[in-house]
DRENVOLUM-733439 format. One record per atom (N, C-alpha, C, CB): atom name; residue in one letter; x, y negated, z. Coordinates in nm, 2 decimals, padded with zeros to 4 digits. Glycine has a CB too. Layout:
N
+------+------+--------+--------+--------+
| name | resn |     xx |     yy |     zz |
+------+------+--------+--------+--------+
|   CA |    a |      X |      Y |      Z |
...
+------+------+--------+--------+--------+
END
This chain:
61
+------+------+--------+--------+--------+
| name | resn |     xx |     yy |     zz |
+------+------+--------+--------+--------+
|    N |    x | -00.74 | -01.11 | -01.67 |
|   CA |    x | -00.63 | -01.20 | -01.68 |
|    C |    x | -00.54 | -01.26 | -01.75 |
|   CB |    x | -00.59 | -01.19 | -01.64 |
|    N |    x | -00.59 | -01.38 | -01.86 |
|   CA |    x | -00.50 | -01.45 | -01.93 |
|    C |    x | -00.36 | -01.41 | -01.91 |
|   CB |    x | -00.51 | -01.58 | -01.90 |
|    N |    x | -00.35 | -01.33 | -02.00 |
|   CA |    x | -00.16 | -01.37 | -02.05 |
|    C |    x | -00.05 | -01.47 | -01.98 |
|   CB |    x | -00.16 | -01.45 | -02.19 |
|    N |    x | -00.12 | -01.65 | -02.07 |
|   CA |    x | -00.06 | -01.71 | -01.99 |
|    C |    x | -00.04 | -01.79 | -01.85 |
|   CB |    x | -00.06 | -01.74 | -02.04 |
|    N |    x | -00.14 | -01.70 | -01.79 |
|   CA |    x | -00.15 | -01.69 | -01.61 |
|    C |    x | -00.02 | -01.61 | -01.55 |
|   CB |    x | -00.30 | -01.59 | -01.56 |
|    N |    x | -00.03 | -01.52 | -01.61 |
|   CA |    x |  00.04 | -01.40 | -01.58 |
|    C |    x |  00.21 | -01.44 | -01.58 |
|   CB |    x |  00.00 | -01.27 | -01.71 |
|    N |    x |  00.27 | -01.51 | -01.74 |
|   CA |    x |  00.36 | -01.54 | -01.75 |
|    C |    x |  00.36 | -01.70 | -01.68 |
|   CB |    x |  00.39 | -01.52 | -01.87 |
|    N |    x |  00.27 | -01.80 | -01.58 |
|   CA |    x |  00.36 | -01.86 | -01.55 |
|    C |    x |  00.39 | -01.81 | -01.41 |
|   CB |    x |  00.35 | -01.99 | -01.57 |
|    N |    x |  00.36 | -01.71 | -01.34 |
|   CA |    x |  00.39 | -01.65 | -01.23 |
|    C |    x |  00.51 | -01.60 | -01.24 |
|   CB |    x |  00.29 | -01.56 | -01.19 |
|    N |    x |  00.53 | -01.45 | -01.35 |
|   CA |    x |  00.64 | -01.45 | -01.36 |
|    C |    x |  00.82 | -01.58 | -01.38 |
|   CB |    x |  00.60 | -01.38 | -01.46 |
|    N |    x |  00.74 | -01.68 | -01.47 |
|   CA |    x |  00.82 | -01.82 | -01.47 |
|    C |    x |  00.86 | -01.85 | -01.29 |
|   CB |    x |  00.71 | -01.97 | -01.56 |
|    N |    x |  00.77 | -01.89 | -01.20 |
|   CA |    x |  00.77 | -01.90 | -01.05 |
|    C |    x |  00.79 | -01.82 | -01.02 |
|   CB |    x |  00.69 | -01.92 | -00.98 |
|    N |    x |  00.84 | -01.68 | -01.04 |
|   CA |    x |  00.89 | -01.60 | -00.93 |
|    C |    x |  01.03 | -01.57 | -00.96 |
|   CB |    x |  00.82 | -01.47 | -00.90 |
|    N |    x |  01.09 | -01.59 | -01.12 |
|   CA |    x |  01.24 | -01.56 | -01.16 |
|    C |    x |  01.27 | -01.71 | -01.06 |
|   CB |    x |  01.29 | -01.55 | -01.39 |
|    N |    x |  01.19 | -01.81 | -01.08 |
|   CA |    x |  01.29 | -01.96 | -01.02 |
|    C |    x |  01.27 | -02.00 | -00.93 |
|   CB |    x |  01.28 | -02.08 | -01.07 |
|    N |    x |  01.24 | -01.90 | -00.83 |
|   CA |    x |  01.26 | -01.85 | -00.69 |
|    C |    x |  01.19 | -01.72 | -00.61 |
|   CB |    x |  01.23 | -01.95 | -00.63 |
|    N |    x |  01.24 | -01.65 | -00.62 |
|   CA |    x |  01.25 | -01.47 | -00.57 |
|    C |    x |  01.22 | -01.41 | -00.46 |
|   CB |    x |  01.38 | -01.42 | -00.57 |
|    N |    x |  01.20 | -01.37 | -00.43 |
|   CA |    x |  01.20 | -01.33 | -00.27 |
|    C |    x |  01.28 | -01.27 | -00.25 |
|   CB |    x |  01.10 | -01.26 | -00.20 |
|    N |    x |  01.29 | -01.31 | -00.08 |
|   CA |    x |  01.43 | -01.22 | -00.02 |
|    C |    x |  01.42 | -01.10 | -00.03 |
|   CB |    x |  01.48 | -01.23 |  00.12 |
|    N |    x |  01.62 | -01.12 |  00.05 |
|   CA |    x |  01.70 | -00.94 |  00.00 |
|    C |    x |  01.57 | -00.86 |  00.10 |
|   CB |    x |  01.95 | -00.90 |  00.08 |
|    N |    x |  01.51 | -00.94 |  00.23 |
|   CA |    x |  01.43 | -00.85 |  00.37 |
|    C |    x |  01.34 | -00.89 |  00.35 |
|   CB |    x |  01.46 | -00.85 |  00.52 |
|    N |    x |  01.28 | -00.97 |  00.20 |
|   CA |    x |  01.12 | -00.91 |  00.20 |
|    C |    x |  01.12 | -00.82 |  00.06 |
|   CB |    x |  00.99 | -01.05 |  00.19 |
|    N |    x |  01.19 | -00.79 |  00.01 |
|   CA |    x |  01.19 | -00.69 | -00.12 |
|    C |    x |  01.21 | -00.57 | -00.01 |
|   CB |    x |  01.33 | -00.71 | -00.27 |
|    N |    x |  01.34 | -00.53 |  00.10 |
|   CA |    x |  01.35 | -00.42 |  00.20 |
|    C |    x |  01.25 | -00.36 |  00.28 |
|   CB |    x |  01.44 | -00.44 |  00.29 |
|    N |    x |  01.12 | -00.52 |  00.32 |
|   CA |    x |  01.01 | -00.49 |  00.35 |
|    C |    x |  00.89 | -00.42 |  00.30 |
|   CB |    x |  00.99 | -00.56 |  00.35 |
|    N |    x |  00.91 | -00.47 |  00.14 |
|   CA |    x |  00.79 | -00.40 |  00.11 |
|    C |    x |  00.84 | -00.25 |  00.01 |
|   CB |    x |  00.69 | -00.52 |  00.02 |
|    N |    x |  00.94 | -00.21 |  00.01 |
|   CA |    x |  00.96 | -00.06 | -00.02 |
|    C |    x |  00.98 |  00.01 |  00.13 |
|   CB |    x |  01.11 | -00.03 | -00.12 |
|    N |    x |  00.94 | -00.05 |  00.18 |
|   CA |    x |  00.98 |  00.00 |  00.35 |
|    C |    x |  00.80 |  00.06 |  00.37 |
|   CB |    x |  01.04 | -00.18 |  00.50 |
|    N |    x |  00.73 | -00.02 |  00.34 |
|   CA |    x |  00.61 |  00.06 |  00.31 |
|    C |    x |  00.54 |  00.06 |  00.21 |
|   CB |    x |  00.53 |  00.03 |  00.39 |
|    N |    x |  00.57 |  00.14 |  00.12 |
|   CA |    x |  00.57 |  00.20 |  00.02 |
|    C |    x |  00.63 |  00.32 |  00.01 |
|   CB |    x |  00.60 |  00.13 | -00.06 |
|    N |    x |  00.72 |  00.33 |  00.02 |
|   CA |    x |  00.82 |  00.44 |  00.11 |
|    C |    x |  00.72 |  00.53 |  00.23 |
|   CB |    x |  00.96 |  00.33 |  00.20 |
|    N |    x |  00.67 |  00.47 |  00.34 |
|   CA |    x |  00.60 |  00.45 |  00.47 |
|    C |    x |  00.47 |  00.58 |  00.33 |
|   CB |    x |  00.55 |  00.22 |  00.55 |
|    N |    x |  00.42 |  00.47 |  00.30 |
|   CA |    x |  00.30 |  00.56 |  00.24 |
|    C |    x |  00.33 |  00.68 |  00.14 |
|   CB |    x |  00.19 |  00.46 |  00.17 |
|    N |    x |  00.41 |  00.61 |  00.10 |
|   CA |    x |  00.42 |  00.82 |  00.01 |
|    C |    x |  00.48 |  00.93 |  00.11 |
|   CB |    x |  00.58 |  00.84 | -00.16 |
|    N |    x |  00.52 |  00.88 |  00.22 |
|   CA |    x |  00.55 |  01.00 |  00.31 |
|    C |    x |  00.44 |  01.03 |  00.43 |
|   CB |    x |  00.70 |  00.96 |  00.38 |
|    N |    x |  00.31 |  00.95 |  00.41 |
|   CA |    x |  00.19 |  00.99 |  00.42 |
|    C |    x |  00.13 |  01.10 |  00.36 |
|   CB |    x |  00.13 |  00.92 |  00.39 |
|    N |    x |  00.14 |  01.08 |  00.25 |
|   CA |    x |  00.11 |  01.16 |  00.13 |
|    C |    x |  00.14 |  01.27 |  00.11 |
|   CB |    x |  00.13 |  01.13 |  00.04 |
|    N |    x |  00.29 |  01.31 |  00.10 |
|   CA |    x |  00.34 |  01.42 |  00.15 |
|    C |    x |  00.33 |  01.47 |  00.24 |
|   CB |    x |  00.42 |  01.42 |  00.16 |
|    N |    x |  00.35 |  01.42 |  00.37 |
|   CA |    x |  00.29 |  01.55 |  00.50 |
|    C |    x |  00.19 |  01.56 |  00.50 |
|   CB |    x |  00.31 |  01.54 |  00.65 |
|    N |    x |  00.05 |  01.50 |  00.42 |
|   CA |    x | -00.10 |  01.51 |  00.37 |
|    C |    x | -00.06 |  01.65 |  00.29 |
|   CB |    x | -00.16 |  01.37 |  00.28 |
|    N |    x |  00.02 |  01.67 |  00.19 |
|   CA |    x |  00.00 |  01.68 |  00.08 |
|    C |    x |  00.06 |  01.89 |  00.10 |
|   CB |    x |  00.09 |  01.55 | -00.01 |
|    N |    x |  00.17 |  01.85 |  00.17 |
|   CA |    x |  00.30 |  01.99 |  00.22 |
|    C |    x |  00.15 |  02.02 |  00.34 |
|   CB |    x |  00.55 |  01.92 |  00.33 |
|    N |    x |  00.05 |  01.96 |  00.46 |
|   CA |    x |  00.01 |  02.10 |  00.49 |
|    C |    x |  00.03 |  02.03 |  00.65 |
|   CB |    x |  00.12 |  02.26 |  00.43 |
|    N |    x |  00.09 |  01.95 |  00.67 |
|   CA |    x |  00.20 |  01.93 |  00.79 |
|    C |    x |  00.07 |  01.76 |  00.85 |
|   CB |    x |  00.44 |  01.88 |  00.72 |
|    N |    x |  00.00 |  01.70 |  00.77 |
|   CA |    x | -00.04 |  01.67 |  00.91 |
|    C |    x | -00.15 |  01.70 |  00.99 |
|   CB |    x | -00.05 |  01.55 |  00.92 |
|    N |    x | -00.15 |  01.63 |  01.17 |
|   CA |    x | -00.26 |  01.68 |  01.22 |
|    C |    x | -00.31 |  01.72 |  01.26 |
|   CB |    x | -00.30 |  01.70 |  01.21 |
|    N |    x | -00.40 |  01.83 |  01.33 |
|   CA |    x | -00.64 |  01.77 |  01.30 |
|    C |    x | -00.64 |  01.67 |  01.35 |
|   CB |    x | -00.82 |  01.87 |  01.39 |
|    N |    x | -00.61 |  01.61 |  01.47 |
|   CA |    x | -00.67 |  01.51 |  01.54 |
|    C |    x | -00.64 |  01.37 |  01.43 |
|   CB |    x | -00.60 |  01.51 |  01.69 |
|    N |    x | -00.61 |  01.37 |  01.40 |
|   CA |    x | -00.55 |  01.23 |  01.27 |
|    C |    x | -00.64 |  01.25 |  01.13 |
|   CB |    x | -00.33 |  01.26 |  01.21 |
|    N |    x | -00.71 |  01.36 |  01.12 |
|   CA |    x | -00.81 |  01.38 |  00.99 |
|    C |    x | -00.94 |  01.31 |  01.02 |
|   CB |    x | -00.85 |  01.56 |  00.96 |
|    N |    x | -00.99 |  01.29 |  00.97 |
|   CA |    x | -01.15 |  01.26 |  00.93 |
|    C |    x | -01.23 |  01.31 |  00.97 |
|   CB |    x | -01.18 |  01.26 |  00.82 |
|    N |    x | -01.34 |  01.36 |  01.03 |
|   CA |    x | -01.47 |  01.49 |  01.04 |
|    C |    x | -01.54 |  01.44 |  00.88 |
|   CB |    x | -01.62 |  01.46 |  01.22 |
|    N |    x | -01.56 |  01.55 |  00.81 |
|   CA |    x | -01.68 |  01.55 |  00.74 |
|    C |    x | -01.82 |  01.51 |  00.76 |
|   CB |    x | -01.68 |  01.64 |  00.72 |
|    N |    x | -01.88 |  01.43 |  00.75 |
|   CA |    x | -01.99 |  01.40 |  00.76 |
|    C |    x | -02.04 |  01.25 |  00.73 |
|   CB |    x | -01.99 |  01.44 |  00.87 |
|    N |    x | -02.18 |  01.21 |  00.72 |
|   CA |    x | -02.25 |  01.05 |  00.74 |
|    C |    x | -02.12 |  00.98 |  00.79 |
|   CB |    x | -02.42 |  01.02 |  00.87 |
|    N |    x | -02.07 |  00.86 |  00.74 |
|   CA |    x | -02.08 |  00.78 |  00.78 |
|    C |    x | -02.13 |  00.72 |  00.88 |
|   CB |    x | -02.09 |  00.77 |  00.73 |
|    N |    x | -02.07 |  00.63 |  00.94 |
|   CA |    x | -02.15 |  00.61 |  01.06 |
|    C |    x | -02.20 |  00.47 |  00.97 |
|   CB |    x | -02.06 |  00.60 |  01.25 |
|    N |    x | -02.33 |  00.46 |  01.04 |
|   CA |    x | -02.43 |  00.27 |  00.94 |
|    C |    x | -02.42 |  00.20 |  01.08 |
|   CB |    x | -02.68 |  00.28 |  00.88 |
|    N |    x | -02.40 |  00.06 |  01.11 |
|   CA |    x | -02.39 | -00.06 |  01.16 |
|    C |    x | -02.57 | -00.10 |  01.14 |
|   CB |    x | -02.28 | -00.17 |  01.07 |
|    N |    x | -02.55 | -00.18 |  01.31 |
|   CA |    x | -02.76 | -00.21 |  01.32 |
|    C |    x | -02.74 | -00.30 |  01.24 |
|   CB |    x | -02.86 | -00.27 |  01.50 |
|    N |    x | -02.87 | -00.34 |  01.18 |
|   CA |    x | -02.88 | -00.46 |  01.14 |
|    C |    x | -02.99 | -00.56 |  01.23 |
|   CB |    x | -02.92 | -00.45 |  01.01 |
+------+------+--------+--------+--------+
END
C-alpha cells in the first residue's frame, strides 16, 4: 500500500482511538490464540480435537 494511506489511517486512529473495551477484546482474542498454540506445543491438546491427516473433502460440482 501507499505510505500516505497508512499515514492517513494513523491520523484517523489518533483522532478517534478505540475504546478501552475494544482494546481488551483484541488482547483477549490474541491471548486465547496464544493459549491454544501453547497447549498444542506442550502436547496437552486432546486427540478428539485434532483433524485426521488425509485428503480434504471435495465439494460437489
